[in-house]
N, C-alpha and C positions, 0 to 999 in steps of 0.2 A: 540441578536443574535449575531453568532458570525462570524467574516469575513472567506474571504476564508485563509489569511496565518494562519491564528488557527485551520482551518479545517486541513491546512494540517501536521500544526506541533504536534495536535493531532495522524489525522491518523497512522506520521512515527515514535510516539513514542509507539502509539501501536503495530508497525509493530516488532522496535526493540525489544520490552517488549519479544516477544515470538521470534523472530530468531533475537538473541546476536552479530553473528557473520554474520548478511548480511552487506555485500559493497557498497559500492557506491548508496546510499538510494537516492535520487530522485523523485521529483513528476513531473507526465505524463499528469495528465487531473484533470481537478474542473471544478464541474456542481453544483451548484443551480437549484434545481428541481421548476419547474415554480411555484408552492405554496410556496414555500421558508421553506417548511419544512425542507430539508433534504440536505444534501452538501452529491456528490456521492465524493469519491476521489480516483486515481489512482496514482499508489507508484511501483516504481520499483526499481526494485535492484541484485546484486549479490549476488548470492549462489553458495556450493559447490557440484557437480551433486545427483546427486540420489544414484550413488550407484560407488563404490573404480572404476570397471572398466570402467564405462564413465566421473570416475576425471579426472582419467588416461589417456583419449585418445582426453576428450573434454576438462576439464579444469573446472571453475569456467562457469554459464548461468544467463542467464539472466531473472529474475521472474517475476510474475504484480503480485501486489493484489488490486482487489476496497476495500475500503472502506463506509461504510452507516454512517452517521453522522450525528447525532439531529441536527441539526441548531439552536437550541435555547440555548440548552445544550451544546453543544460538546460530546456528549456521545456517542460512536463508537457503534452500533447497528449492522453490522456487519462487518467481515472480508474476502472476499473470495476468488477465482483463480479467476485471470482476466487470458484468452488464448490470446494470439498478435500472429493470425498467417501471 
């Protein structure tokens, strides 16, 4: 079984492979399910705003992704948008 550091590293690597321009990538949350089958890892990063107008007004925005990993193999099962309100 992978530990929390390995799970976070795998989630970060997965994020950067899809978003190579992501900046200030950091771990926000880590949770091992009660049955110890999955890790849920939340990563934040800075990215450019969605539109040119938004990027001129706001600049970069903080975004969040939540990753579901197999706790045994470390395989990333899913990556989803995490809204923080």
